[in-house]
N, C-alpha and C positions, 0 to 999 in steps of 0.2 A: 717592399714595393719593387715591382719589375719595371724597367724602363728600356726603351730602344733608342739608339742613336747610331751615328756613323763611327766606326772604329777603324783600326789599322787594316783589317781584313774584310772590309765591307760593313754592312749593317750588323750591329752588335746589340746584345741585351745584357743588362747588369742588374744587380740587386742593391737596394739601399734600405737602411733601417732608420726608423724614427725613434730617437732616444727617449722621447716623451710618450710614445705609443699613440700619438695623435697625428692626424694627417697634416697638421700645420708644422710638424717637426719639432726640433731641428733634425735634419737628416744626415746620416753618415753613409758614404758610398763605399762598397767593397772594392778592394784594389783590383781584383781579377774579374773579368767579365764572366757571366754565367754562360753566355754563348758569344763567340767572337768571329764566327765564320759565315758572314753574309746571310743573316736571317734575323727575324725579330718579331715584334708584336705578339709576344708570348702570353699565354695564360696557364695557370696551374689548375689542374683538374684532379679529382679523386676518382680513380677507376672503380668499377664494380667490385673488384676484389680488395679494395681498400688502399691500394698503393697510390702514391702521388705521381703525377706525370706532368710534363711540360709540353704544351703544344705551341708550335710557332711555324711561320712560313719561311721557306728557304728554297732557292736563293731569292734575292731581292731584285730579280730581273723579270720584267713583264715580257712575255706571258708565261714565264717558266716557274712562277711561284707555286709551291706545293706545301701542303701541311705535313709536318713531321711530328712525331711524338717520341719523347725521351722519358724514361723513368727518372724519378728524382730520389735522392737520398737525403733524409732530414738529419741535420746535425743540431746540436744544442741551440745555436744562434743563426744558422744559415741553411742553405740547401746546396746540393751539388748534383751534376748530371750523372746518371747511371747509363745503362744500355739503351740503345734506340729500339723502339718497338714497332715502328711503322715508317713508311715513306721511303 
């Protein structure tokens, strides 16, 4: 699950895992934020070429919010940011 909240560097986004595989949890939070630099409300999308990407808004300042896209790297039990592809 992706979540957004306030972090040390502004709006942040993290990843949590349901150990039961159910939405009711229990949930385990990853220690490091997926995104920690003033942006959030992300969604994971699959691009036409099959790669996974994360879309989010950044910064979290009205009227400056803009959509950005980062490729994702899939690991066995988590995801990580790769290069930025737009924004």
